[in-house]
N, C-alpha and C positions, 0 to 999 in steps of 0.2 A: 504493499501500498504504499503511496507515494502522498506525503503531507506538503498542503501550500499553506502556510504561512498569510493571512490577510489584516482584518483587524483583530484588536487586542475586546477580548468582551469581560463584561462588568463582574461576573461571579469570579469567588475565589476557587471554585472546583474547574475552571475553565483551564488553566495550567497541568492538573491532571488530565483531562482530556485530551490535550496536546501531548503530552508524556505516553500516554496509553497509545494515541494512534500512532505516533512515530516507533514506538515499540513495535510494533506488528512488521516493520520491515516493509521494503521495495519488492515485488514480484511474487509476492505469498502465493502459493497455487490454489489456499483457500479463499483469504481473504480477497487480496488484490484489491484493486479500485484506486479510486482519489480521492483524498479526504480535506476538505477546503476549511480551515479553522478561523472563525471569527468572517465569515460571509454575512450580507445584511440583505437578505430577500426580498424585507418588505421598507419601502421605505418608510425616515418618520420613526421607525422603531429601533430598539439597539439590535445589534448582532449577535447571532444565534452564536452557539459554543463552535458548531461544526455541523457541515452536512457531508456525508459520505455518500459517492456515488461509486456503488460497487457495479460488477458486471450483471448481476442478478437483484437487486434492490437497491432503495437509495434509503439512507436513513438522517434523520431531522435530530441532531443532539441538542438539547435543552439542560441547562444549567440551574441545578438548585441547590443553594447553601443551608444547610443547617444549623442551629445556635450551635451546637458542640459534636466533637466525634462520638461515636455510638457504637458499642457493640453487635448488638442486634437492633434493625430497623422493619418494623412492620410498616408494609408500603402499600396498602391496596389502592386502585386508580379512584376509587370515591370510597368514601370514609374516612375514619381518623386514622390517623398516620400517629406511631408509638415509636419512640426511642427508649429501648431498655427498659419497655414497658411504664414508660410515662407519657402520655399524650403531647404532641407539640400545640403550643399554644402560641397564641399573638395577640396583645391588646385584651388580654383575659380571654378568649375565646378560641377553642377548639379549630384547628387549620388542618386542611390539606395541602401542601405545599405542592402538589402536582397539579391542582387545579389550574392555575395561572400560567403553567410551563405546558399541560396540554392543549390550552385555549391556541396559547402560542404557536405550539406543533402544529396544529390542526391550520391554523391561520395559514403558516409558512405551506405544508404539505397543500393547501388549496392553489396557493400561488405556484407553486412546483408545477401541479400536474398538467397543464398542457404542454409544456415542456419535459416533461419525462415520457419514454416511452410507454404505450400503453401498458405493454407487458410486466412493466416493472411495479412491482408494490413499493409502497413509503410507509417504513416503520420509523418508529418514534423512540429515541432513545433518552429517559429521566437519569443523569448524570448528577447524583448526591455526593456530597462531602460536608466538611472537609476529610473525614476517616471514616467507612462504616467496614467492619469485618463481616456483618452476614446481614441480608436482604432478603425478608420473606415478602413474595408475591399470594395472594389467592390464585386456585389453581385456574378458575375461570378467566382471570387476570391474562396469564400464561398462556391462555389458546389463543389470546389476541397479539396484537403487531406493536405493541407497548413493554419496553422493558424498563425494570428502575435497577440502576448498578450504581455501584461505586467505580470510576472508569479506571481500569487496570487491564495490558494486555489478555488475559484469560478471561475476563469477565466480559471481555467485548468479544472475543472468538465465539464464546458459549452462547453471546447473544446473538451474533449472526448466525450461528449454527442454529438456534431454535427457531427464527423467524422464516417464515414462507419464502423463497426465493422463485424467482421468474423460472420459467421451464428452460430458457435458452438464454445467453449473455446479450447486452445491447452491443452495438456495434461500436468501432472508435467514433463515429459520425455522430453518432446518437451521442454519444458520450461527451465528444466536443462540445456539441448544438445544445446540450444542459449546461455545461461548466462555463461556457461564453457568457451566457445570461446570469449568471452568478459571480463568475472573475474574468470577466473579461482580457485581461491584462496577462493570462497565466500562458506561457511559451511551452505547450504539450505535444508533440507532434504523434504522427499515428504510430509510429514506433513506441515510444513511450505508452501509451495507451494500450496496445496490442501486449506489451510483457506485464501490463495491468492485469489482463485475463476480458479486454474488449478487443473479441474476434467476429469475424463474419460466419454462419454457421448456414445450411442450408433454411432451418428455419426462420432464422432474423432475417435470411434474404426474401422468405415470401413474404413479411411483414410488407414489405413495399405496393405489394399489388394492392389495389384498393377493394375491391370483390371480395377479398380472404381476409377471413378474421382469423389471425391465431390461435391456435388450441395448444393447452397443453399435451404432449405424448403421454400414453399411457400404457403400462406394461400388462396390462391384464383388464378384461370386460370391466363397467362401471356401469351404477345407473340402476333399473329398476331390474333390467332382465338377467343382471348378473345374480340376481337373490330372487328367486321364483319365490310370490306368498303361498307357499302349501303349508300344511300343517307339516313337521316333523314326522319322519316314519315310525317312529317310536308311539306316537298318540294313534296313528292311522293304525296298528295292530293292535292296539289295545281292546278295542272291542272283541277282535276274534275271539281268544278264551273265554270273554262271559257268555258269548253264544252257546260254547260247547260245553260249557260249565252248567247251562240251564237246561241241557238237552235232559237230566235224568228226573229232573222235575216232572216232565211231561207222564211219566208213569205214574199212575196212581199209588198211593200207598197202602199197604195192607191195612186191613178195617182193626180198631183197636186202640186204644190211646197208646201216645209214645213214650218209651220209657224216659223217665228222667234222668237215669244215672250216667250213660252217656251224654247227654246233653250236657249235664252240670261236669263230664269231664273234661267235655272240650272247653267249656267254659274256664275250668281251674286251667287248663293248659296253656291257653291265650294268654290268661295273666299271667303265668309263669315267665312266658316267654316276651312281654314288656317289661317286665321287672327286669329279667335279664338284659335287655337292650337299655335300658334305663341306665342300669349300674356300669354297665359297658361303656357307655358314651360319656357319661358324667366321672366316674373315676373315686368318689370322694372329693374332699377339701384340695388335696395338690393335684397340680394341673397333670395329666397324664403323659407320656413320653411321647406316643403315638395317638394322635387325635384321629378320629373318623375323617374320610376324605369328601373333600364337599363338593355339591353338585356341581358338576363342569357340562360346557355347553354341547350343545348337540349338533345344532344346524347354524352355520358360520354367519355371524352377525357384523356387519361393515358401517364404520362410521368412519366421517373426515374429520381434522382437527389440525389446525394449522397446516392446510393444503397436503395433509399424509391421509391417506385411506388406511385404515386399523381393522383388521379382520378376527375378529375375535376365535380364538381357541380353544378357550377354557375360561371359565368364571364361577365363583361360587365363594361363600362366606362362611365363619365359622368364631366360635367363640373363644377359642383357645389360641395361642398365638406362639409361644415359646416350642412347642414342638416342629412349628414349621419354620423356624430360626434357626440359626447356625453362627458359631463364635460365640463373641462378648454380646453379640445383640441377645442371644438365647439367654446366656446368662442372665442381663437384664430384665427380660421378660420372664425368667424361671420366678425372680427376687421381687419384681413389682406386678407384674399380670400387665393384661390389656381390658378393654370392656368388651372387644370385638376387631377382627380382622377381615378384611374383603380382597380377594387375589383376583386377577386378570392376567389371561397371556392374549399376544396379538402378534400376527404376521403384518408386515407391512413392506412394501415396496420402495426404498428409496432410491432417487438415481442410477435405478437399475438393479439396486442391490437387495437382495432378500432379507430383513431384519425380523429377529425375533426379540419381542418387548413384553418383559416382565414388568407387573406393577402390583403393588401391596400396599393398601391403605389400611393403618394402625390405626386407632383409635383410643384414648386412655382416659381415665377418669379426670384429669386435670390440665389446664395448657401448659403448666410448670411442667408435668411428668412428659408429656409429648415434647414438649423443648428439648428435656433431658435427651431423650431416646432419639429426638432427630440429631443432636450436636454428637452421640455415639455413633450414631448412622452413618454419618459425613466425614468421621473418621477413617483415613485407608487402615485396612485391615483389619475391620473390627467386625466382619463376617456380615449376613443379610440375611434375605428371606426366600426360600426355596420358590421354585418357578413351580405353577400348577400344574402346566400342560406337561412338564417333564417329569413331576411327579405321577401322573396320570395318564403320560404315554401318548398324549394326543398332537405331538410332534410327529408330522413325516421323518423328519430325521432330528436327531435331537442336539439343539444348539450347545456349541462350547460356548459359556458365559466368562473364562478365563480371557482377560482385558476387556470386558464389557465397558459400554461409556455408561456413566451412573448421573441420575440426576433427583432431587428429592424437594420437596415443599411441603409446607405446614399451614393448616387453617385451622386455628382454635385448637380443638384436642384432638386434630387427624395429622398423621403424619403420611404423607405419600413418598414408596421409594419406587425408581422404576430402573432399570436394566437394558441395556441393548445393546446385542449382538448379532453378527452375520450367520445365517443358517448354513451359508456355504464356504466357509471359512474362517481363520483366526480373526480376531476382533483387537483394537486397541482403545483405549480409555481417551483418549484424544482425538478418534477420528471423525471428521466432521456429520459425517452421513451419520454414523450412530448419535453424536450428541442432538443432532437435529432430531431423530426418531424420540431420543428419549426428553426432549426439552418438551416436544408436541404431544407425547402422553403423559403430561403432567395435566392435561385437561381432557384424556378421553374417559369415558363413560364405562363402569365396569359391570353394573349390572343393567 
């Protein structure tokens, strides 16, 4: 990524934004692009921290200065912001610092839209400072195109990976036209733009034809035809045994009263079976080592989040958590327990690669307990939650989760953990495709 410095911005976090953009380096295979630091897209308004023209997206970076550094910042796009558990206030009123920043970003996006290629999305980065160690956004917010972060090289890369990119890069000419509207004095050659990922592809060439509206390429059928609205086979076959079982009833019973002893014996046997099942599933006060397997999905269900289509392979809920965890997380859950857990396994295709995504949502008795668990889960080497589809043999081939990309989110007393790994090869936790899939899965519905 090439950094072009323009005007100075009024926020204190602006210098951190510039440092983070500069740290990405030039010609990166993943990020690339041109970062304009301090452009003024709206006359009469102050300059923005940055506008980043990526080959597959445009980022509007707006700075928000916090009163003090924070260890943890709860930053919903709508609602109260909290720094280390304390609400942010101004003039005695609770405030959301992102409100004005988002309005400013929307105005900038509206101004840029006519000059941005139609297929390129415009996303927003709210850069907060002077320093925040951990920022929490609700899963619903993470499913959109706004990210709140303290600007570092890694946080910017993670944000770019989780946002929805265009299906193909914009051309050097398109990039040049957009940059000229913001910084007409920059001297960027076609070779410099090509080195930053702006290339001419077969798809981008078709955009020049007026009758053709470009569409993203898909690697599998999509739409209603891909999921016929039929009843699952398991439900269709259920009436069959009922018909055959009812056949003996057609034969009239012999005359005389029905003996009560056999009927009583059957009733006693049914009661004993129920009691045994209850004892096996509950197991007393201590959480069992092996909990009952949750119900898995029979018919594939598809949903789109952040431009990625997820196909459900398995899902289920259970009241026990430790039996499905391993490592330090299992020890923590054995000691403190949880209120319940929901797991889901999904398959997605991102940039032509098939990705297995494992999602676990654990609910705790308090926000504090959930925050402590997430902090441990975010610690490398602390263990994790087993994948449901792997446990129940629902994958066509079992994914290798060694090196899987990891993402997490917290909302009140619920913690969501996500792992994303390739189905057809080795994975890396820094892989941009896997990071994008894991980031999108923070907003996927399990049930």
